[in-house]
All heavy atoms as an XYZ file, in Angstrom:
763
protein
N     -10.961    -21.623    -20.091
C     -10.915    -22.818    -19.282
C     -12.222    -23.570    -19.465
O     -13.294    -22.988    -19.445
C     -10.710    -22.449    -17.807
C     -10.727    -23.648    -16.895
S     -10.433    -23.289    -15.158
C      -8.699    -22.925    -15.207
N     -12.133    -24.865    -19.632
C     -13.296    -25.735    -19.762
C     -13.822    -26.038    -18.363
O     -13.246    -26.834    -17.624
C     -12.889    -27.014    -20.485
C     -14.017    -28.000    -20.635
O     -15.175    -27.671    -20.294
O     -13.748    -29.124    -21.091
N     -14.920    -25.388    -17.988
C     -15.437    -25.488    -16.621
C     -15.784    -26.925    -16.242
O     -15.662    -27.307    -15.084
C     -16.636    -24.518    -16.408
C     -16.885    -24.283    -14.930
C     -17.884    -25.019    -17.080
C     -15.911    -23.412    -14.262
N     -16.168    -27.736    -17.208
C     -16.525    -29.134    -16.918
C     -15.318    -29.937    -16.454
O     -15.470    -30.962    -15.783
C     -17.150    -29.778    -18.145
N     -14.135    -29.493    -16.800
C     -12.921    -30.225    -16.426
C     -12.156    -29.571    -15.279
O     -10.997    -29.894    -15.054
C     -12.003    -30.381    -17.643
C     -12.565    -31.377    -18.627
O     -13.065    -32.429    -18.236
N     -12.513    -31.045    -19.895
N     -12.786    -28.642    -14.594
C     -12.106    -28.011    -13.471
C     -12.212    -28.882    -12.226
O     -13.060    -29.772    -12.138
C     -12.693    -26.617    -13.156
O     -14.070    -26.758    -12.845
C     -12.494    -25.668    -14.315
N     -11.335    -28.622    -11.303
C     -11.339    -29.357    -10.039
C     -11.275    -28.367     -8.892
O     -10.799    -27.249     -9.047
C     -10.122    -30.307     -9.948
O      -8.933    -29.544    -10.083
C     -10.165    -31.375    -11.027
N     -11.764    -28.802     -7.757
C     -11.714    -27.997     -6.553
C     -10.382    -28.261     -5.861
O      -9.991    -29.407     -5.684
C     -12.876    -28.385     -5.634
C     -13.215    -27.456     -4.497
C     -13.582    -26.076     -5.017
C     -14.379    -28.026     -3.704
N      -9.693    -27.204     -5.504
C      -8.367    -27.329     -4.887
C      -8.344    -26.596     -3.558
O      -8.852    -25.485     -3.433
C      -7.301    -26.744     -5.817
C      -5.900    -26.749     -5.274
C      -5.318    -28.147     -5.085
O      -5.791    -29.105     -5.712
O      -4.382    -28.261     -4.282
N      -7.751    -27.227     -2.574
C      -7.517    -26.588     -1.275
C      -6.219    -25.788     -1.382
O      -5.182    -26.334     -1.742
C      -7.364    -27.640     -0.172
C      -8.637    -28.320      0.189
N      -9.210    -29.299     -0.602
C      -9.456    -28.166      1.258
C     -10.326    -29.716     -0.029
N     -10.500    -29.044      1.097
N      -6.277    -24.512     -1.067
C      -5.081    -23.671     -1.110
C      -4.105    -24.155     -0.042
O      -2.948    -24.452     -0.338
C      -5.457    -22.185     -0.937
C      -6.396    -21.764     -2.079
C      -4.203    -21.316     -0.890
C      -7.116    -20.452     -1.852
N      -4.562    -24.205      1.204
C      -3.817    -24.926      2.242
C      -4.317    -26.362      2.113
O      -5.507    -26.615      2.204
C      -4.119    -24.365      3.634
C      -3.580    -25.232      4.763
C      -2.241    -25.217      5.087
C      -4.426    -26.068      5.481
C      -1.740    -26.014      6.108
C      -3.941    -26.875      6.497
C      -2.601    -26.852      6.800
O      -2.106    -27.648      7.811
N      -3.440    -27.320      1.852
C      -3.861    -28.680      1.527
C      -4.682    -29.356      2.621
O      -4.482    -29.110      3.807
C      -2.548    -29.431      1.322
C      -1.490    -28.420      1.283
C      -2.001    -27.171      1.890
N      -5.568    -30.241      2.175
C      -6.359    -30.977      3.152
C      -5.558    -32.133      3.747
O      -5.859    -32.592      4.834
C      -7.670    -31.460      2.551
C      -7.550    -32.397      1.379
C      -8.911    -32.819      0.863
O      -9.880    -32.881      1.606
N      -8.995    -33.096     -0.415
N      -4.527    -32.570      3.052
C      -3.687    -33.658      3.571
C      -2.225    -33.232      3.496
O      -1.696    -33.016      2.418
C      -3.885    -34.924      2.745
C      -5.282    -35.481      2.817
C      -5.433    -36.696      1.947
C      -6.872    -37.176      1.960
N      -7.101    -38.269      1.035
N      -1.628    -33.114      4.650
C      -0.206    -32.745      4.745
C       0.466    -33.652      5.759
O      -0.177    -34.122      6.703
C      -0.067    -31.307      5.251
C       0.027    -30.176      4.250
C       0.060    -28.842      4.965
C       1.212    -30.310      3.339
N       1.742    -33.865      5.589
C       2.505    -34.572      6.616
C       2.418    -33.782      7.909
O       2.363    -32.542      7.885
C       3.979    -34.708      6.207
C       4.164    -35.651      5.022
O       3.310    -36.520      4.820
O       5.178    -35.497      4.314
N       2.428    -34.471      9.015
C       2.298    -33.823     10.324
C       3.317    -32.699     10.500
O       2.990    -31.643     11.052
C       2.430    -34.850     11.435
N       4.510    -32.871     10.015
C       5.562    -31.865     10.178
C       5.281    -30.579      9.404
O       5.796    -29.523      9.733
C       6.924    -32.433      9.772
C       7.042    -32.765      8.302
C       8.437    -33.279      7.964
C       8.567    -33.710      6.531
N       8.198    -32.752      5.533
N       4.429    -30.643      8.370
C       4.131    -29.483      7.540
C       2.816    -28.795      7.899
O       2.484    -27.766      7.335
C       4.080    -29.894      6.070
C       5.427    -30.374      5.557
O       6.455    -29.803      5.978
O       5.458    -31.320      4.752
N       2.060    -29.359      8.837
C       0.755    -28.787      9.193
C       0.903    -27.458      9.909
O       1.837    -27.242     10.664
C      -0.025    -29.770     10.068
C      -0.474    -30.975      9.290
C      -1.352    -31.873     10.112
N      -1.575    -33.095      9.336
C      -1.616    -34.292      9.861
N      -1.493    -34.468     11.157
N      -1.801    -35.336      9.084
N      -0.059    -26.580      9.656
C      -0.108    -25.264     10.298
C      -1.347    -25.272     11.188
O      -2.477    -25.319     10.698
C      -0.184    -24.135      9.258
C      -0.272    -22.783      9.940
C       1.005    -24.202      8.301
N      -1.127    -25.215     12.491
C      -2.215    -25.375     13.460
C      -3.376    -24.408     13.218
O      -4.541    -24.804     13.284
C      -1.687    -25.213     14.879
N      -3.097    -23.139     12.912
C      -4.181    -22.166     12.734
C      -5.004    -22.428     11.473
O      -6.150    -21.993     11.364
C      -3.655    -20.735     12.731
C      -2.991    -20.306     11.454
C      -2.761    -18.795     11.349
O      -3.159    -18.053     12.257
O      -2.186    -18.385     10.343
N      -4.429    -23.149     10.492
C      -5.141    -23.409      9.242
C      -5.930    -24.718      9.246
O      -6.862    -24.877      8.453
C      -4.161    -23.399      8.065
C      -3.626    -22.026      7.700
C      -2.489    -22.130      6.689
C      -4.731    -21.138      7.159
N      -5.577    -25.621     10.120
C      -6.283    -26.903     10.160
C      -7.799    -26.741     10.328
O      -8.561    -27.359      9.595
C      -5.701    -27.814     11.243
C      -4.372    -28.455     10.865
C      -4.480    -29.423      9.697
O      -5.406    -30.255      9.682
O      -3.637    -29.332      8.786
N      -8.276    -25.884     11.247
C      -9.734    -25.745     11.414
C     -10.449    -25.080     10.225
O     -11.658    -25.204     10.100
C      -9.883    -24.870     12.663
C      -8.562    -24.880     13.336
C      -7.545    -25.146     12.268
N      -9.721    -24.368      9.376
C     -10.361    -23.660      8.257
C      -9.973    -24.226      6.896
O     -10.272    -23.623      5.863
C     -10.057    -22.137      8.301
C     -10.633    -21.504      9.548
C      -8.569    -21.860      8.171
N      -9.363    -25.384      6.881
C      -8.887    -25.909      5.598
C     -10.014    -26.228      4.619
O      -9.807    -26.238      3.422
C      -7.948    -27.096      5.785
C      -8.550    -28.331      6.358
C      -7.460    -29.376      6.527
C      -7.912    -30.534      7.376
N      -6.778    -31.430      7.627
N     -11.230    -26.462      5.125
C     -12.363    -26.728      4.237
C     -13.267    -25.507      4.061
O     -14.332    -25.597      3.458
C     -13.174    -27.917      4.753
C     -12.382    -29.184      4.820
N     -11.827    -29.781      3.703
C     -12.037    -29.961      5.862
C     -11.181    -30.875      4.071
N     -11.288    -30.998      5.374
N     -12.849    -24.361      4.581
C     -13.626    -23.124      4.446
C     -13.602    -22.645      2.993
O     -12.648    -22.894      2.250
C     -13.043    -22.040      5.356
N     -14.651    -21.948      2.612
C     -14.759    -21.435      1.247
C     -13.525    -20.635      0.834
O     -13.031    -20.782     -0.287
C     -16.010    -20.555      1.127
C     -16.239    -19.906     -0.231
C     -16.425    -20.963     -1.314
C     -17.435    -18.980     -0.170
N     -12.998    -19.831      1.731
C     -11.847    -18.997      1.406
C     -10.553    -19.754      1.187
O      -9.579    -19.199      0.691
N     -10.554    -21.031      1.525
C      -9.371    -21.862      1.303
C      -9.531    -22.754      0.069
O      -8.699    -23.607     -0.190
C      -9.071    -22.720      2.542
C      -7.719    -23.386      2.438
O      -6.709    -22.737      2.202
N      -7.692    -24.702      2.586
N     -10.602    -22.555     -0.666
C     -10.863    -23.365     -1.854
C     -10.776    -22.513     -3.104
O     -11.106    -21.332     -3.095
C     -12.251    -24.001     -1.772
C     -12.511    -24.888     -0.574
C     -13.973    -25.333     -0.562
C     -11.589    -26.088     -0.564
N     -10.337    -23.126     -4.187
C     -10.316    -22.451     -5.476
C     -10.549    -23.498     -6.550
O     -10.620    -24.696     -6.262
C      -8.994    -21.678     -5.683
O      -9.157    -20.784     -6.791
C      -7.800    -22.601     -5.890
N     -10.679    -23.068     -7.779
C     -10.824    -24.014     -8.879
C      -9.580    -23.959     -9.758
O      -8.976    -22.902     -9.947
C     -12.097    -23.768     -9.711
C     -12.152    -22.344    -10.248
C     -13.341    -24.097     -8.917
C     -13.302    -22.100    -11.210
N      -9.217    -25.130    -10.239
C      -8.066    -25.262    -11.129
C      -8.436    -26.204    -12.266
O      -9.293    -27.073    -12.108
C      -6.869    -25.857    -10.388
C      -6.200    -25.020     -9.305
C      -5.107    -25.844     -8.623
C      -5.613    -23.749     -9.868
N      -7.755    -26.036    -13.380
C      -7.880    -26.995    -14.460
C      -7.151    -28.270    -14.080
O      -6.344    -28.277    -13.145
N      -7.424    -29.375    -14.777
C      -6.811    -30.670    -14.408
C      -5.285    -30.641    -14.348
O      -4.689    -31.145    -13.419
C      -7.290    -31.620    -15.498
C      -8.419    -30.950    -16.153
C      -8.295    -29.485    -15.911
N      -4.641    -30.021    -15.318
C      -3.182    -29.939    -15.306
C      -2.675    -29.082    -14.171
O      -1.666    -29.384    -13.533
N      -3.408    -28.013    -13.889
C      -3.026    -27.131    -12.788
C      -3.161    -27.868    -11.457
O      -2.314    -27.745    -10.579
C      -3.918    -25.885    -12.761
C      -3.722    -24.964    -13.939
C      -4.724    -23.826    -13.971
O      -5.879    -23.996    -13.514
O      -4.341    -22.751    -14.456
N      -4.200    -28.658    -11.335
C      -4.417    -29.402    -10.088
C      -3.310    -30.420     -9.894
O      -2.816    -30.592     -8.779
C      -5.783    -30.088    -10.090
C      -6.128    -30.651     -8.735
O      -5.454    -31.534     -8.243
N      -7.186    -30.142     -8.141
N      -2.912    -31.082    -10.955
C      -1.817    -32.046    -10.847
C      -0.539    -31.364    -10.376
O       0.223    -31.927     -9.598
C      -1.564    -32.740    -12.191
C      -2.714    -33.652    -12.600
O      -3.547    -34.008    -11.738
O      -2.775    -33.999    -13.793
N      -0.312    -30.142    -10.831
C       0.891    -29.405    -10.434
C       0.829    -28.982     -8.976
O       1.851    -28.889     -8.307
C       1.075    -28.177    -11.325
N      -0.378    -28.727     -8.468
C      -0.524    -28.255     -7.089
C      -0.622    -29.413     -6.093
O       0.010    -29.382     -5.043
C      -1.756    -27.357     -6.976
N      -1.440    -30.388     -6.417
C      -1.653    -31.577     -5.571
C      -1.765    -31.234     -4.084
O      -2.407    -30.269     -3.725
C      -0.562    -32.603     -5.844
N      -1.125    -32.007     -3.241
C      -1.164    -31.783     -1.786
C       0.106    -31.086     -1.305
O       0.565    -31.329     -0.194
C      -1.351    -33.112     -1.045
C      -2.814    -33.465     -0.924
O      -3.650    -32.618     -0.647
N      -3.115    -34.723     -1.144
N       0.639    -30.236     -2.123
C       1.851    -29.515     -1.757
C       1.527    -28.389     -0.785
O       0.399    -27.929     -0.698
C       2.508    -28.934     -3.009
C       2.988    -29.996     -3.976
C       3.548    -29.374     -5.220
C       3.986    -30.454     -6.191
N       4.331    -29.892     -7.498
N       2.529    -27.931     -0.084
C       2.366    -26.795      0.815
C       2.135    -25.530     -0.021
O       2.424    -25.506     -1.221
C       3.607    -26.625      1.688
O       4.715    -26.280      0.879
N       1.634    -24.489      0.622
C       1.344    -23.257     -0.111
C       2.557    -22.717     -0.870
O       2.422    -22.372     -2.053
C       0.771    -22.176      0.811
C       0.497    -20.895      0.073
C      -0.602    -20.783     -0.762
C       1.355    -19.816      0.184
C      -0.847    -19.616     -1.481
C       1.116    -18.644     -0.516
C       0.017    -18.546     -1.346
N       3.736    -22.627     -0.258
C       4.874    -22.100     -1.026
C       5.144    -22.909     -2.302
O       5.522    -22.347     -3.328
C       6.051    -22.200     -0.052
C       5.414    -22.152      1.295
C       4.104    -22.881      1.139
N       4.898    -24.219     -2.237
C       5.118    -25.063     -3.411
C       3.990    -24.941     -4.432
O       4.184    -25.234     -5.613
C       5.291    -26.518     -2.992
C       6.557    -26.742     -2.181
O       7.538    -25.990     -2.377
O       6.566    -27.660     -1.343
N       2.803    -24.520     -4.007
C       1.668    -24.348     -4.910
C       1.654    -22.976     -5.577
O       0.972    -22.796     -6.583
C       0.346    -24.487     -4.140
C       0.004    -25.868     -3.746
C      -1.361    -25.857     -3.085
C      -1.760    -27.254     -2.701
N      -3.148    -27.300     -2.245
N       2.347    -22.027     -5.013
C       2.291    -20.652     -5.522
C       2.532    -20.578     -7.025
O       1.878    -19.821     -7.730
C       3.312    -19.762     -4.805
C       2.806    -19.238     -3.485
C       3.733    -18.199     -2.859
N       3.647    -16.956     -3.615
C       4.672    -16.395     -4.246
N       5.871    -16.916     -4.208
N       4.507    -15.269     -4.901
N       3.454    -21.364     -7.537
C       3.779    -21.336     -8.964
C       2.555    -21.728     -9.796
O       2.263    -21.089    -10.808
C       4.949    -22.286     -9.242
C       5.428    -22.270    -10.657
C       6.354    -21.116    -10.886
C       7.051    -21.284    -12.213
N       7.597    -20.036    -12.693
N       1.830    -22.757     -9.369
C       0.624    -23.176    -10.093
C      -0.421    -22.068    -10.082
O      -1.074    -21.804    -11.098
C       0.056    -24.452     -9.486
N      -0.585    -21.398     -8.943
C      -1.544    -20.296     -8.857
C      -1.085    -19.117     -9.723
O      -1.882    -18.479    -10.401
C      -1.744    -19.840     -7.412
C      -2.368    -20.881     -6.531
C      -1.877    -21.111     -5.258
C      -3.450    -21.633     -6.952
C      -2.448    -22.062     -4.431
C      -4.035    -22.586     -6.137
C      -3.534    -22.805     -4.872
N       0.202    -18.850     -9.702
C       0.775    -17.743    -10.459
C       0.562    -17.924    -11.966
O       0.330    -16.965    -12.696
C       2.265    -17.664    -10.142
C       2.966    -16.436    -10.592
C       4.388    -16.428    -10.062
O       5.183    -17.308    -10.437
O       4.678    -15.552     -9.243
N       0.624    -19.157    -12.427
C       0.511    -19.459    -13.854
C      -0.915    -19.814    -14.277
O      -1.149    -20.157    -15.436
C       1.468    -20.593    -14.214
C       2.916    -20.202    -14.027
C       3.884    -21.341    -14.252
O       3.438    -22.510    -14.392
O       5.101    -21.073    -14.293
N      -1.842    -19.738    -13.364
C      -3.232    -20.100    -13.649
C      -3.856    -19.184    -14.693
O      -3.497    -18.015    -14.819
C      -4.054    -20.022    -12.360
O      -5.421    -20.276    -12.625
N      -4.820    -19.720    -15.412
C      -5.587    -18.928    -16.375
C      -6.597    -18.023    -15.674
O      -7.137    -17.121    -16.296
C      -6.335    -19.847    -17.345
C      -5.403    -20.601    -18.259
O      -4.358    -20.093    -18.633
N      -5.775    -21.809    -18.609
N      -6.860    -18.292    -14.408
C      -7.852    -17.530    -13.663
C      -7.196    -16.430    -12.838
O      -6.289    -16.688    -12.049
C      -8.653    -18.454    -12.739
C      -9.478    -19.520    -13.441
C     -10.114    -20.446    -12.424
C     -10.531    -18.886    -14.324
N      -7.693    -15.227    -13.016
C      -7.153    -14.073    -12.287
C      -7.264    -14.253    -10.776
O      -6.375    -13.864    -10.023
C      -7.872    -12.803    -12.729
C      -7.368    -11.570    -12.036
C      -8.004    -10.313    -12.531
N      -9.425    -10.508    -12.749
C     -10.241     -9.595    -13.232
N      -9.787     -8.418    -13.557
N     -11.518     -9.840    -13.390
N      -8.348    -14.865    -10.316
C      -8.538    -15.047     -8.876
C      -7.425    -15.920     -8.282
O      -7.016    -15.739     -7.147
C      -9.952    -15.579     -8.556
C     -10.294    -15.310     -7.101
C     -10.103    -17.037     -8.938
C     -11.770    -15.331     -6.806
N      -6.910    -16.860     -9.065
C      -5.791    -17.689     -8.602
C      -4.473    -16.927     -8.665
O      -3.624    -17.074     -7.784
C      -5.696    -18.979     -9.415
C      -6.852    -19.908     -9.137
O      -7.484    -19.835     -8.088
N      -7.151    -20.777    -10.071
N      -4.320    -16.121     -9.674
C      -3.098    -15.305     -9.751
C      -3.049    -14.329     -8.583
O      -1.976    -13.997     -8.090
C      -3.016    -14.594    -11.104
C      -2.799    -15.568    -12.265
C      -2.469    -14.873    -13.563
N      -3.433    -13.877    -13.973
C      -4.506    -14.093    -14.736
N      -4.750    -15.323    -15.173
N      -5.317    -13.108    -15.061
N      -4.235    -13.894     -8.112
C      -4.296    -13.022     -6.942
C      -3.791    -13.762     -5.702
O      -3.078    -13.195     -4.879
C      -5.744    -12.543     -6.739
C      -5.885    -11.459     -5.715
C      -5.277    -10.141     -6.170
O      -5.256     -9.826     -7.349
N      -4.769     -9.379     -5.238
N      -4.155    -15.026     -5.561
C      -3.685    -15.847     -4.438
C      -2.160    -15.905     -4.444
O      -1.519    -15.813     -3.404
C      -4.273    -17.276     -4.500
C      -5.794    -17.251     -4.317
C      -3.625    -18.192     -3.464
C      -6.470    -18.565     -4.690
N      -1.585    -16.048     -5.618
C      -0.131    -16.195     -5.756
C       0.639    -14.961     -5.315
O       1.842    -15.040     -5.066
C       0.228    -16.545     -7.195
N      -0.039    -13.833     -5.183
C       0.640    -12.619     -4.721
C       1.012    -12.721     -3.247
O       1.865    -11.986     -2.779
C      -0.231    -11.393     -4.979
C      -0.363    -11.078     -6.458
C      -1.214     -9.852     -6.684
C      -1.323     -9.568     -8.178
N      -2.122     -8.367     -8.426
N       0.371    -13.631     -2.526
C       0.707    -13.852     -1.112
C       1.987    -14.675     -1.018
O       2.143    -15.666     -1.730
C      -0.405    -14.618     -0.400
C      -1.680    -13.839     -0.269
O      -1.715    -12.646     -0.549
N      -2.726    -14.499      0.151
N       2.853    -14.288     -0.126
C       4.070    -15.061      0.113
C       3.805    -16.197      1.097
O       4.510    -17.197      1.100
C       5.188    -14.161      0.631
C       5.601    -13.080     -0.359
S       6.012    -13.724     -2.015
C       7.508    -14.608     -1.655
N       2.795    -16.006      1.930
C       2.388    -17.038      2.884
C       0.868    -17.145      2.806
O       0.202    -16.308      2.184
C       2.789    -16.667      4.326
O       2.150    -15.437      4.679
C       4.300    -16.545      4.467
N       0.306    -18.153      3.435
C      -1.141    -18.342      3.481
C      -1.519    -18.551      4.939
O      -1.065    -19.498      5.569
C      -1.555    -19.528      2.625
C      -3.023    -19.603      2.381
C      -3.872    -20.561      2.858
C      -3.826    -18.709      1.614
N      -5.150    -20.305      2.438
C      -5.149    -19.167      1.665
C      -3.554    -17.545      0.893
C      -6.201    -18.516      1.028
C      -4.598    -16.903      0.252
C      -5.892    -17.382      0.322
N      -2.323    -17.630      5.473
C      -2.676    -17.650      6.884
C      -4.192    -17.716      7.058
O      -4.946    -17.557      6.089
C      -2.166    -16.371      7.578
O      -2.882    -15.247      7.028
C      -0.666    -16.180      7.387
N      -4.615    -17.884      8.299
C      -6.046    -17.877      8.599
C      -6.648    -16.535      8.213
O      -7.765    -16.471      7.692
C      -6.305    -18.181     10.071
C      -7.794    -18.226     10.402
C      -8.044    -18.496     11.863
C      -9.530    -18.543     12.183
N     -10.299    -17.383     11.775
N      -5.929    -15.458      8.438
C      -6.418    -14.128      8.054
C      -6.645    -14.058      6.542
O      -7.621    -13.438      6.085
C      -5.439    -13.047      8.505
N      -5.774    -14.687      5.755
C      -5.951    -14.722      4.299
C      -7.202    -15.512      3.926
O      -7.953    -15.117      3.031
C      -4.723    -15.331      3.610
C      -3.481    -14.487      3.789
O      -3.561    -13.251      3.664
O      -2.415    -15.078      4.072
N      -7.417    -16.625      4.603
C      -8.618    -17.439      4.354
C      -9.865    -16.619      4.678
O     -10.815    -16.579      3.891
C      -8.587    -18.747      5.177
C      -9.912    -19.506      5.053
C      -7.427    -19.641      4.745
N      -9.860    -15.957      5.820
C     -11.012    -15.149      6.232
C     -11.273    -14.011      5.238
O     -12.420    -13.762      4.845
C     -10.803    -14.577      7.630
C     -10.776    -15.649      8.706
O     -11.244    -16.785      8.455
O     -10.273    -15.350      9.816
N     -10.223    -13.333      4.818
C     -10.360    -12.230      3.865
C     -10.917    -12.735      2.537
O     -11.818    -12.131      1.955
C      -8.998    -11.561      3.657
C      -9.032    -10.382      2.721
C      -7.652     -9.744      2.616
C      -7.647     -8.614      1.605
N      -6.311     -8.039      1.443
N     -10.402    -13.860      2.076
C     -10.855    -14.420      0.799
C     -12.286    -14.925      0.896
O     -13.056    -14.817     -0.058
C      -9.913    -15.535      0.353
C     -10.172    -15.991     -1.064
C      -8.990    -16.799     -1.603
N      -9.226    -17.107     -2.991
C      -9.960    -18.127     -3.410
N     -10.503    -18.956     -2.545
N     -10.146    -18.344     -4.700
N     -12.670    -15.457      2.047
C     -14.054    -15.887      2.248
C     -14.989    -14.697      2.052
O     -16.009    -14.804      1.370
C     -14.238    -16.510      3.646
O     -13.417    -17.676      3.747
C     -15.684    -16.898      3.902
N     -14.631    -13.558      2.639
C     -15.427    -12.343      2.475
C     -15.492    -11.892      1.023
O     -16.557    -11.516      0.526
N     -14.365    -11.943      0.339
C     -14.308    -11.550     -1.068
C     -15.211    -12.442     -1.911
O     -15.986    -11.957     -2.737
C     -12.864    -11.624     -1.575
C     -12.680    -11.473     -3.091
C     -13.018    -10.051     -3.530
C     -11.271    -11.843     -3.500
N     -15.127    -13.750     -1.697
C     -15.951    -14.678     -2.474
C     -17.434    -14.493     -2.171
O     -18.281    -14.606     -3.065
C     -15.512    -16.120     -2.220
C     -14.109    -16.468     -2.735
C     -13.727    -17.880     -2.326
C     -14.010    -16.286     -4.244
N     -17.759    -14.174     -0.924
C     -19.156    -13.905     -0.563
C     -19.658    -12.648     -1.283
O     -20.792    -12.635     -1.791
C     -19.292    -13.755      0.948
N     -18.833    -11.615     -1.346
C     -19.214    -10.392     -2.066
C     -19.435    -10.676     -3.548
O     -20.397    -10.182     -4.147
C     -18.126     -9.326     -1.914
C     -18.053     -8.691     -0.552
C     -16.898     -7.706     -0.432
O     -16.446     -7.166     -1.473
O     -16.446     -7.474      0.702
N     -18.556    -11.470     -4.138
C     -18.694    -11.824     -5.555
C     -19.991    -12.604     -5.764
O     -20.746    -12.331     -6.700
C     -17.468    -12.636     -6.037
C     -16.224    -11.748     -6.075
C     -17.733    -13.244     -7.403
C     -14.921    -12.503     -6.289
N     -20.258    -13.566     -4.890
C     -21.467    -14.381     -5.015
C     -22.723    -13.526     -4.889
O     -23.696    -13.728     -5.631
C     -21.465    -15.484     -3.957
N     -22.722    -12.568     -3.990
C     -23.885    -11.685     -3.824
C     -24.154    -10.893     -5.102
O     -25.312    -10.688     -5.480
C     -23.677    -10.718     -2.664
C     -23.900    -11.332     -1.317
C     -23.690    -10.330     -0.186
O     -23.253     -9.184     -0.426
O     -23.975    -10.709      0.965
N     -23.116    -10.448     -5.765
C     -23.278     -9.684     -7.003
C     -23.816    -10.559     -8.129
O     -24.537    -10.088     -9.002
C     -21.946     -9.048     -7.418
C     -21.516     -7.926     -6.501
C     -20.176     -7.384     -6.888
C     -19.739     -6.322     -5.893
N     -18.377     -5.878     -6.130
N     -23.432    -11.829     -8.117
C     -23.835    -12.741     -9.184
C     -25.204    -13.363     -8.922
O     -26.045    -13.437     -9.814
C     -22.782    -13.857     -9.365
C     -21.459    -13.248     -9.847
C     -23.268    -14.918    -10.339
C     -20.302    -14.201     -9.847
N     -25.434    -13.814     -7.692
C     -26.602    -14.643     -7.414
C     -27.756    -13.933     -6.713
O     -28.847    -14.468     -6.653
C     -26.185    -15.856     -6.577
C     -25.211    -16.735     -7.296
C     -23.895    -16.821     -6.858
C     -25.586    -17.471     -8.398
C     -22.981    -17.635     -7.516
C     -24.685    -18.274     -9.074
C     -23.375    -18.364     -8.623
N     -27.545    -12.756     -6.171
C     -28.623    -12.054     -5.474
C     -29.149    -10.949     -6.399
O     -28.378    -10.079     -6.797
C     -28.128    -11.462     -4.131
C     -29.242    -10.685     -3.454
C     -27.635    -12.577     -3.230
N     -30.452    -11.004     -6.702
C     -31.001    -10.000     -7.640
C     -31.057     -8.610     -7.011
O     -31.056     -8.398     -5.863
C     -32.413    -10.507     -7.920
C     -32.719    -11.518     -6.880
C     -31.421    -11.942     -6.259
């Protein structure tokens, strides 16, 4: 993947129709655990779709971390919290000497 052409994607979308919003996810939609990176084509496929509609893009991603997201059938606040912890652990291994 060409890192210069990647985009930041919200797993639970930042913009959804009112009827599709999930109250527990609204406060954490900008949390680290709700963000991932996608290539430009992958981002176009995911866009502002709901999680069930984005799963296919995550499943077909070149990045293992996104394929891991796709193993979830739903996306909840608990998933965001768990992923935030995972990403923090990864960052500590990479950035903390």
